[in-house]
N, C-alpha and C positions, 0 to 999 in steps of 0.2 A: 482818736488815736489820729493824730497827723502821720501818716505814711512818709511825708516828706522828710521827718526825723529819724526815720528808721534806715540803718544800716544793711544794704543787702548785696555788699560786696562781697561776702561768704554764704556757703552752703552748710559748713559743718563748722560748729564749735567743740573746741574740748576745752572743758573746767578742770585745770589741775595739771601741772607739769611734772609731775614726778614719773618715776619709771613705767607705769601703766598709761598714762596721757600722752608721754611721749612714745612709747611703742606704738600706741594705737596711728599716732601720725605717722613715723619710721616705717611701719607697715603699709598704712594707704600709698606713702609714696614709693615705695617698692613696688606694689601692685597696681596701682592705679596714680598715678603723678599727674594727671590733670584734676583729679578732685583733690589731692595733697596740696594744690595750689589752690583750691576754695576752700578750704580750712583755716581755720582760726584758732589757736592754742591761747588760753588767758591763765593768767597763774597770778594769784593773790599777792603773794611777794615778789622779791626781787633775788635772783639769784646773784651769789651763792645763798642759800638758805637752808637751816639746820633741819633735821628731822629724827627723831629717836627711830633708831634703830641700832642693832648691833653689827649691820653692816658686813653682812656675809653674802655675798653673792657665789650662789653655789646652782646645787641642781641641776637643771637644763641651761643654766643663763648665757653660758659661752657659747653653747650651739646657737641659740636665737641672735645674739649680738654679732656672731660670725656670720651669719646668715644676712643679716643687717646691713654688715659692712661697717660696724662699729668697734674702732679700736680704743681702748682706755690707755690715754695719757695721764695718767694720775699715781699718786703714791699705792703701792699695791703689796700687801702680804701676802704672798702665796699661801695656803696651810691644807696639809696630806693628811692630818689625825684628828679625831675626833673623838675624845673621851667621856665618857658616860658613866656615872656613880651611882650606884642606890645600895646602902647597906654595905655590906663589905664587899660586893659585885663590882668590878670593873670590866670594862669592853672599852678596846679601843680600835676605833674604825680608821684603817690606814685606805685612803683612796688619793693616788698622785693628784695633788694642787687644786684638789676638789672643791676648795672656798677662796676665794679671791678677797681679802678683808680691804674695805674702804670706808673712808667716809661718806654718810648719804651725801653733805653738802658737796661734797666735791664730785660725786659720784653722778647724784642728777644734775648739776651743772653743764658735767662733761658730756650727758644725754643729749642736753639743749643745746649745747654748742653745737654739737653732730648734726640735729637736726634742721638748726639755723642755716649753719652751711650747706645744707642739703636744699635748702628754701622755704624753711617754715615761716609762718607768720605768727609772732609770739606776741602778746603784750604783757608786758609783767606790769606788777599792782591794778592790777583789773581783778574786781571778784562778781563774780555770779550774784545773783541778789532772787530774781524770781524768772516764772515762765509763765506765758498764757498760751494756749492752742486756739489759732484761727485758720481757717480754712487750708486746712490738711498742713501746716506749718507750724512753728512755735515761733512768738515774740518773747525775745529774751532780754531781759532788763539786767544791767552790770552796773557797777557805780563810776562805768564810763560813757554809758549808751543803750540804744535799743538794737536789736537785731532781728531780721527775718531769716528764719533757718529751717532747713530740711531736717537735720539731725544735731542734736546734742549729745554729747557723751561727758558723763559724769565719773571725772577721774579725781576727786577733791575729797580722798581720804575717808577714812573709817568715820567721821562724824559730817560726811557727806551734805552738803547743801542741797544738791542737785537731787539727791535721794529721799530726803526731806521734803521738797515740794512737790516730788512725786507720789507721795501719799500711798505707799504700798503696802503698808501694813506688816513689813517684814517684822521678823524677831530683833529684839536688840540685842546680840548676844557680843557685848564688850569685854573685852579682857584687858582689864589694868595691869599696866606695866611700869617698872622702875629703872633708871638708868645712871650711872654714872661712868666718866673717864678717868684714871688715874694713871701718872706716869710709874712704870715698872719697878717694884721694889724688889729686887734679887732676892730676900730673903725668907719672901712669900709667894711672889708671882713667876713660877717657874713655865708658864705658857709661852711667854713670848720666845724665848731662846728654844724650848722645845716645838715653837712653831703647831701649837696646838691649841685646839678649841675645848673646853671643858664644860660639860653640860652635868648640873649636879640636881639629880630627881629625889631627892633624898627628903625636900617639903613636901611630897605627896604624902608621907607619915603622918605628918600634922595637919592635913585639910587644905593644903594649897592644890588646886589642880593645873601644876606648872613645874616650873623647874627654874634654878637660878643658873646665868650663864657667866662664862668669863672669858673673853677673845681677846687675843693679840691683834695690835694695832697699832698704827702711826699717825701722830698728831703733831704738826708743825715739826716734822724730822725727828719727834721725840717717840722710843718705844714706850706703848703705853697699852693698857689693859681697859676693854669696856667690860664693868661689872653690872649685873641685870637680874632681873626676875620677871616671870611673867605668869598670872593665873589666869590660864584659859577659861575657868568656868564653865565647862561643859554641864556641870549639874549645878544651875544656878539656884535651886531652893534648897542646896545646903549651907552651913553656916559658912562666913567668910572666916579664912586665914588672914593671921594680921601681919600683911605685909611689910608694913614700917620695921616690924619688930624683927621680922625674917630677915630684911636685908640689912636692918642695924647690925645683928648677931653676926652675919656674914662679913660685912666689911672689916666688924672688928678684927674677927679673925685673922684678917690681912693687914692688921694696924691703919686703916684707912679712916681718917678723921674728916671725911666731907661730910657737912651737916645737913640735915633735908633740904633747907632752904637751894641748897645746890645741886640735889637730884632731879633729874627730867623724868617728866612721867607724861604718856600720852596713852589713852587705848588703840587698842588692834581689835579688828571686828573680823569674826568668821560667819559664814553664811550656814542658816538651817536650811533645811533638805525642801521646804515649800517654797522657801524665798524666790522673789521676783526680780528678775534683772532687768527687765526694759518695759517699755508701753510704746504707745505710738510716737515716734519719732525719737525716742532717747533710749540711749541704753547706759548702763554702768559695766564701769572697769574698776580694775585693781581692787584695793582697800574699801573703795564704796559697795565691793560685793562683798570682800573678806578675804582673808589667809587662812590656809589648811588649821584647823581647829586642834592637831593634836600637840605640834611643837610650836605653832605659829609661823611659820615659814610663807614668806609673801613674795621676794622680789622675781622669783623663776616663775610665781604665777603671774604676777603683774605683767611681766613680758608676753606672758601666752595671752592673757586677757586681752593686750593690744592685736596681736595675730587675730585672734578670734573676732573682737570688734570690726577688725577692718575689713577682712571677708565680708561681714553680714552689711555694713554699711557699701560696700560696692556690690554686693546683689541688690542692695535696697533701691539703688541710683538705678543699676541696669532693669531693673522690673517696677520702677516707681512705686514701689509697695517699700511703705516705711512704718510698717506696723511690728515690724521685729519680733514676730510673733514665735521664730522658734529660733531666738537668740539663745533661750537658755539650751534649748537643744543640742545647739553647736557644740557650746561647751561642754556638756554631760558627756560627748563622741569624743571629745579632742583629749589628747592625752592627759593634759592638764585636769580635765573634769574629770576621768576615771582616777587620777592621783587625788584628787581633793575629796572625791566618793570614798578611796582606800581611808586615807587620812580620817575622815569624819568617823569611819567604822573604827579604828584603832581607838581614836579619844575614847568613844562610848565605852570601849572596855579596858582604856588605861587608867581611866579617872573614875571606875567603876570597881578597881582592883579586880579588875576580872583577866588580865594581863601582867607580867612581870614587866616595869620598866623597862628594862634593858632590851627586853626582845621585842616590846613596842618602837624603842629608839631604832634596832636593827631593821624592822622592816619599813621604817619613814627613811630614813638616812641612804639607807641602799636602793638608791632608785636604779629600776631596770625598765628602760624603753621597749 
């Protein structure tokens, strides 16, 4: 290999410009600006790009964004109520402005613009292809060139190409999702006026290990509802539920005639207990590791992954040790890691009918730090 063809301008590459990748850079810039200057973030698409997501910025997102001095200058719908339905039981969780409903295309772009203003080196339309190890560094190949790096951060989602190239042999815990957005129909959709998210857990009774959601939002200044479902598949040896049938029936109840060809679908990933999150010179963050497996919450975890990864990267450069052998331990001891463990325990009981779904929801959605 001709070293003259290698780009050695950067020490660190972040693959993926979603919340986890951008959070990693923003935290690097906060804690160690000199390292942030030597970091390149590549995004395979061009902003603004769409991502399948209910769009709920909740949990501890606000605290992380405030610490990063990130202001969201995008359309936001503040939500204080989440209603959970199961059988004849209903539980209304009221937490003032606990969710900010956004469009992911706008949210991710806003984070990217904030990072760019702070000095982010961003290459759009650049895709990670593979890497090789050489002399305690990595030679990373993209569709635009080759880079010689000390650290690679895989922030490229549930179907992470970085993770695949790492050959970690982690379990492939992929949860299918379906989603459509439709203008509010006042006859059926009360969520928008009531500023309320509805979580319907009744599909658990017919074998779906997940729930249906209805979330109010604003699309192009039009009051809308995001309708979707997720099947977490905690017990993947059990028969699969007919998701298309379940979703079709739910849409029909609301007189929504959007055909399957217009449905959005993309899996989300959740981690197993023994999954590995790193190897020499490489860290995973965000959906490349996974969301919490009880309800599939992800954005708040994505932001925390970025904080934990940035501190691990800084420590690696300070000690000239890029093994990242204690990265998972750092995550497990962080609040986000402890909460992930709690959600994992709840998911095992919830989808084995050993806990009432309403009680499980209270445990997950009432976050106490």
